[in-house]
Each structure stands twice: as C-alpha cells, then as structure tokens.
C-alpha positions as CSV (number, residue, x, y, z in Angstrom):
1,M,-19.6,-19.2,27.5
2,P,-18.0,-15.8,28.0
3,M,-19.2,-13.5,25.2
4,Y,-15.7,-12.2,24.5
5,K,-14.8,-15.5,22.9
6,N,-17.2,-14.7,20.1
7,I,-15.6,-11.3,19.4
8,R,-13.9,-11.3,15.9
9,Y,-13.2,-7.6,15.6
10,P,-10.9,-5.9,16.3
11,I,-8.6,-8.4,14.7
12,S,-6.1,-10.0,17.1
13,H,-2.7,-8.5,17.1
14,Q,-1.0,-11.3,19.0
15,T,2.3,-12.6,17.7
16,K,2.1,-16.2,16.6
17,L,4.5,-19.0,17.4
18,L,6.0,-19.0,13.9
19,D,6.6,-15.3,14.2
20,R,8.5,-15.8,17.4
21,I,10.6,-18.6,15.9
22,A,11.4,-16.4,12.9
23,L,12.4,-13.6,15.2
24,K,14.7,-15.9,17.1
25,I,16.4,-17.4,14.1
26,G,16.4,-14.3,11.9
27,A,15.4,-16.1,8.7
28,I,12.8,-18.5,7.3
29,P,12.5,-20.5,4.1
30,V,9.5,-19.4,2.0
31,I,7.7,-21.5,-0.5
32,F,6.9,-18.6,-2.8
33,C,7.5,-14.8,-3.1
34,P,4.5,-13.1,-4.7
35,V,6.7,-10.2,-5.8
36,C,9.5,-12.0,-7.8
37,G,7.9,-15.4,-8.2
38,N,10.8,-17.3,-6.7
39,I,11.2,-19.9,-4.0
40,T,13.4,-18.0,-1.7
41,L,14.7,-17.2,1.8
42,I,13.4,-14.5,4.1
43,F,16.2,-12.8,6.1
44,S,16.8,-9.6,8.0
45,I,13.8,-10.3,10.3
46,T,13.4,-7.7,13.1
47,E,10.8,-6.8,15.7
48,N,9.2,-4.6,13.1
49,L,7.9,-7.5,11.1
50,R,5.8,-5.4,8.7
51,E,8.8,-3.4,7.4
52,S,11.5,-6.1,7.6
53,C,11.6,-9.8,6.4
54,R,13.5,-9.2,3.2
55,C,13.3,-11.7,0.2
56,I,16.9,-12.7,-0.6
57,R,16.0,-12.6,-4.3
58,C,14.1,-9.3,-4.9
59,M,14.6,-7.6,-1.5
60,S,10.9,-7.1,-1.1
61,N,9.8,-6.6,2.5
62,N,6.8,-8.0,4.2
63,R,4.5,-5.0,3.5
64,Q,5.4,-5.2,-0.2
65,R,4.6,-8.9,-0.4
66,Q,1.2,-8.2,1.2
67,L,0.3,-5.7,-1.5
68,A,1.5,-8.0,-4.3
69,Y,-0.4,-10.9,-2.8
70,V,-3.7,-9.0,-2.8
71,L,-3.0,-7.5,-6.3
72,C,-2.5,-11.0,-7.7
73,K,-5.6,-12.4,-6.0
74,S,-7.7,-9.5,-7.1
75,L,-6.6,-9.7,-10.8
76,S,-7.0,-13.5,-10.7
77,N,-10.7,-13.0,-9.9
78,I,-11.1,-10.4,-12.7
79,K,-9.2,-12.2,-15.4
80,R,-10.5,-15.7,-14.4
81,K,-7.0,-17.1,-14.4
82,G,-4.3,-17.7,-11.8
83,M,-1.8,-14.9,-11.2
84,R,0.6,-15.9,-8.5
85,C,3.2,-13.2,-8.7
86,L,3.9,-9.9,-10.4
87,K,5.6,-11.6,-13.3
88,D,2.2,-13.0,-14.3
89,I,0.7,-9.5,-14.3
90,V,3.6,-8.1,-16.4
91,A,2.6,-10.6,-19.1
92,D,-0.9,-9.1,-19.4
93,Q,-0.6,-6.3,-22.0
94,S,-4.1,-5.1,-21.6
95,L,-3.8,-3.7,-18.1
96,I,-2.9,-0.1,-17.2
97,I,-1.3,0.1,-13.7
98,Y,-0.3,3.3,-12.0
99,N,2.1,3.0,-9.0
100,S,2.6,6.0,-6.8
101,E,6.2,4.9,-6.3
102,A,9.1,4.8,-8.8
103,R,11.4,2.6,-6.7
104,G,11.4,-0.6,-4.6
105,A,10.7,-4.2,-5.3
106,I,7.1,-3.8,-6.6
107,H,8.3,-1.1,-9.0
108,N,11.2,-3.2,-10.2
109,A,9.0,-6.1,-10.9
110,L,6.3,-4.1,-12.8
111,S,8.6,-1.8,-14.7
112,R,8.9,-4.2,-17.6
113,M,5.1,-4.0,-18.1
114,K,3.9,-2.4,-21.3
115,N,1.3,0.0,-19.8
116,Y,3.0,0.7,-16.5
117,I,3.0,4.2,-15.0
118,C,5.0,5.2,-12.0
119,S,5.7,8.5,-10.2
120,E,7.2,10.2,-7.2
121,Y,6.1,13.4,-5.3
122,Y,9.0,15.9,-5.2
123,E,8.1,19.4,-4.1
124,P,5.0,21.6,-4.3
125,Q,6.5,23.9,-6.9
126,Y,6.2,21.2,-9.5
127,K,3.0,20.4,-11.4
128,S,1.6,16.9,-11.8
129,G,2.8,15.5,-15.1
130,E,6.2,17.2,-15.0
131,I,9.4,15.2,-15.3
132,V,11.8,15.8,-12.4
133,N,15.2,14.1,-12.4
134,G,13.9,11.8,-15.1
135,V,10.9,10.7,-13.1
136,L,7.2,11.6,-13.4
137,H,6.0,13.9,-10.7
138,E,2.4,13.4,-9.5
139,D,0.5,15.0,-6.7
140,L,-2.2,12.5,-5.6
141,M,-4.5,15.4,-4.7
142,N,-4.4,16.6,-8.4
143,L,-3.4,13.9,-10.8
144,S,-2.6,14.6,-14.4
145,F,-4.3,11.5,-15.8
146,K,-7.5,11.5,-17.8
147,D,-10.8,10.5,-16.3
148,A,-11.4,6.7,-16.3
149,S,-8.0,5.9,-17.8
150,I,-6.4,3.5,-15.4
151,D,-7.3,-0.1,-14.3
152,I,-5.3,-0.4,-11.1
153,V,-3.7,2.2,-8.7
154,L,-1.2,1.1,-6.2
155,S,0.0,3.0,-3.1
156,S,1.9,1.6,-0.2
157,D,2.0,3.7,2.9
158,V,1.7,6.9,0.9
159,L,-1.6,8.5,1.8
160,E,-0.7,9.2,5.4
161,H,1.8,11.7,4.0
162,V,-0.8,13.5,1.9
163,P,-2.2,16.8,3.5
164,R,-5.7,16.1,2.3
165,P,-6.0,12.3,1.9
166,Y,-9.6,12.2,0.9
167,D,-9.0,14.7,-1.9
168,A,-6.4,12.1,-3.1
169,H,-9.0,9.3,-2.8
170,R,-11.4,11.4,-5.0
171,E,-8.7,11.9,-7.6
172,I,-7.9,8.2,-7.6
173,W,-11.6,7.4,-8.0
174,R,-11.7,9.9,-11.0
175,V,-8.8,8.3,-12.9
176,L,-9.9,4.7,-12.3
177,K,-12.0,3.0,-15.0
178,P,-15.4,1.7,-13.8
179,N,-14.7,-1.3,-11.5
180,G,-11.1,-0.2,-11.4
181,K,-9.3,-0.9,-8.1
182,H,-7.0,1.0,-5.7
183,I,-5.0,-1.5,-3.7
184,F,-3.2,0.2,-0.9
185,T,-1.7,0.1,2.6
186,V,-1.9,2.8,5.3
187,P,-1.3,3.0,9.0
188,F,-4.7,1.9,10.2
189,H,-5.9,2.0,13.8
190,Q,-8.7,-0.6,13.7
191,T,-9.7,0.1,17.3
192,E,-10.5,3.7,16.6
193,F,-13.5,5.2,15.0
194,L,-12.1,8.6,13.9
195,D,-8.9,9.4,12.0
196,E,-6.0,10.9,13.9
197,T,-5.1,14.2,12.3
198,R,-1.5,15.0,13.2
199,A,-0.8,18.0,10.9
200,V,-2.7,20.2,8.4
201,H,-2.2,23.1,6.0
202,D,-4.3,26.1,7.0
203,E,-6.3,28.3,4.5
204,N,-3.0,30.2,3.7
205,G,-1.2,27.0,2.9
206,E,0.9,27.2,6.1
207,L,1.8,23.9,7.9
208,R,0.1,23.6,11.3
209,I,1.4,20.8,13.6
210,I,-1.4,19.4,15.8
211,K,0.4,16.6,17.5
212,E,4.0,15.7,18.0
213,P,5.5,15.3,14.5
214,Q,5.9,11.8,13.2
215,Y,8.2,11.1,10.2
216,H,8.6,8.0,8.2
217,I,11.8,7.0,6.4
218,D,11.9,8.3,2.8
219,P,14.9,7.7,0.4
220,L,14.1,11.1,-1.3
221,R,14.3,13.0,2.0
222,P,17.0,12.5,4.6
223,E,14.8,14.0,7.3
224,G,11.9,11.7,6.5
225,T,8.4,12.4,5.4
226,L,5.8,14.0,7.7
227,V,2.7,12.0,8.7
228,Y,-0.5,14.1,8.4
229,T,-3.0,11.3,9.2
230,N,-3.3,7.9,10.8
231,F,-6.5,6.2,9.6
232,S,-9.3,4.4,11.3
233,L,-12.8,3.1,10.5
234,Q,-13.7,6.6,9.5
235,M,-11.7,6.0,6.3
236,L,-14.0,3.2,5.2
237,V,-17.0,5.4,5.6
238,E,-15.4,8.4,3.8
239,M,-14.4,6.2,0.9
240,R,-17.9,4.8,0.5
241,K,-19.2,8.4,0.2
242,I,-16.6,9.0,-2.5
243,G,-17.9,6.0,-4.5
244,F,-15.6,3.1,-3.4
245,R,-16.6,-0.3,-2.1
246,T,-13.6,-1.2,0.1
247,N,-12.5,-4.6,1.3
248,L,-10.1,-4.9,4.3
249,Y,-7.9,-8.0,4.1
250,H,-6.0,-9.2,7.2
251,L,-3.4,-11.6,6.0
252,Y,-1.2,-14.3,7.6
253,K,0.6,-16.2,4.9
254,P,4.0,-17.2,6.3
255,W,4.9,-19.4,3.4
256,Y,4.5,-16.3,1.2
257,G,6.7,-14.3,3.5
258,I,3.7,-12.6,5.1
259,L,4.2,-12.7,8.8
260,G,3.2,-10.8,11.9
261,P,-0.1,-9.5,13.3
262,N,-0.2,-6.2,11.3
263,A,-0.7,-7.4,7.7
264,T,-3.7,-5.2,6.6
265,V,-4.3,-4.4,2.9
266,F,-7.2,-2.5,1.4
267,E,-8.9,-3.1,-2.0
268,A,-11.1,-0.3,-3.0
269,T,-13.3,-0.8,-6.1
270,K,-14.8,2.1,-8.0
271,V,-18.6,1.6,-8.2
C-alpha cells in the first residue's frame, strides 16, 4: 500500500460533492444554524465558501457559524448540558464573554447576554477602555480588563491585523480565568512551519511593509485593514509557551451551514 494513503496531515482541502452542488445551486436548506438557532436556508453561496453562505434568518456567514459551533460544543462540555446555539449561551447568566467585535451576527446574538462585553479597535490615539462613538475601544495588545476576569474570549479573523499578535495572546491569557478559553479563527497555513510576517512596526513605531500589502474588508475602514501576519504551526508552539493548550478543529458540518475545505477553528485553554 502506498504510504501517502496513511497521511492525515495536512488536512485535505479538496472541495466535496455537496460543496459543488451548493455552488451550482447557490443555496442549500440547513437543518440548524448554531448562531440564531433556527431551521433556515443558506443563500448567497460563492466560491469563497468561508466568507459567504449567509443564513437567511440571522445573516451569519460560514466562518461565524464555525465559531459559534465550537463555542457551543466547548461550553456544553464545561457546563455538562447541551448548548446547540448562541441563544442557549445567552440564557446562562454566570458566564462572562468578551467579543473583540461589536457588530455582526455573533455580536447580535450575544448582545442580550447579561455579562457580555464587546469592543472595536479604532485608532492608536485612543486608550483601551475608552468609549469611542458609543463603543468600547480595546487594543488586544493592552487590554483594559482585570487579571483572570473573563470566561471566554472570542475573536474571528482579528489577530492577523494586530502588529504583535503574540503580545495579544499574552494579554488574552492574562484576562482569562483559569481554564478560560479563547475561541478564534485566523488565516492559517497548515502546510507551513513558520508564520508569514507581512508587515511590522519598527522600534520607532513606524510601519514597515515586508511583503506586498494585503487588506481585508473592514466596515470601519473603507480602505480595508492591513494584514500583519498569516499564521502557521509556529502559532501553536508560541501559544503553548504563553500557557495555552490549543485544539485545532477542522469542521465539515453541512447541515449546520458549515461547508468547504477551510473550516478551521482554534480553542485555546488557559492552563
């Protein structure tokens, strides 16, 4: 038997038959949306499966449902009870959740929660903890929260836009309670061993572009947000040095609206 048949890593990035059908039709019925908790329809399906596939009820995209799915499964294990969607989490008044976004489907679902904190990052002249345009401003590299004060931190494709992402991971570790969790997504190159640094700030604070600039869409910035880092296996090693035990989940749950080959979510537990 050829040895390559036994290879399980890197994870296959082949598009499955159901993905191809969904792309051709442009919509699929979904049994359950883990964000809004409704039986729904997924529409607006494009070649970029990760960022499309909108829920007709809550407008969550594929990536947001991935995060919600892992969050619900993680809390189900902790609480010893089933949590299928974010509505079930909202009902738990003991949890303190910090979301590094103050917009989008996950924010909308969790905003009714008693101990829910959300923020945006505006400009470097503001300090963490300030209110800007009615929204909390937080710099992930210097959070305003007390040590060991938060149960769950959520970030969805945020850390690639942070100049020093491992400083942000250290701050997240600091504010998490013991056994608290950071559930997040980032651009992750699983076939690479070292992170790809695309831009840095030098010792004088000046921006230095290393590779051709990449920008991701950002509703707060018409020009988009600069990518500083694309991550790799190095991230898992660096996070373990900080004090996290990190699980990588590669999901394919089409009946939860989680399609495509690039559904990777990280669950980092403070140890």
